[in-house]
C-alpha positions in Angstrom: 133.1 109.9 142.5 129.4 111.1 142.5 128.6 114.5 143.6 125.5 116.4 145.3 124.2 119.8 144.9 123.3 121.5 148.0 122.1 125.2 148.0 123.6 125.6 144.4 126.9 124.5 145.5 128.8 121.1 144.3 129.9 118.7 146.8 132.0 115.5 145.9 130.5 112.3 147.8 133.9 110.8 148.9 132.7 107.5 149.2 136.0 106.0 150.3 136.1 108.2 153.5 132.6 107.2 154.4 133.6 104.4 156.7 136.0 106.6 158.4 133.7 109.3 159.7 133.3 109.3 163.4 130.0 109.6 164.7 130.1 113.0 166.2 130.9 114.4 162.8 127.6 113.4 161.4 125.4 116.3 162.2 122.0 117.3 161.5 120.9 116.5 157.8 120.8 119.5 155.4 119.6 118.0 152.2 118.0 114.9 150.8 119.6 113.2 147.9 117.0 110.6 146.9 117.2 111.3 143.3 120.9 110.4 143.5 120.4 107.1 145.3 121.2 104.9 142.4 124.6 106.8 141.6 125.6 106.7 145.4 124.8 103.0 145.7 126.8 102.4 142.7 129.8 104.2 144.3 129.3 102.3 147.5 129.2 98.9 145.7 132.4 99.9 144.1 134.1 100.7 147.4 132.8 97.6 149.3 132.5 94.9 146.7 134.9 96.2 143.9 132.2 96.1 141.1 
């Protein structure tokens, strides 16, 4: 799974849990991860399409 770095701490992007996040848990954005977009899109493609 891809990871992101925010304030020098590493976090795993748990794409399988993405669809299960209730709206109230989505708070104010804390960081932009545009440079990792390709990797995150690949993880989502694997999750939703299997490739």
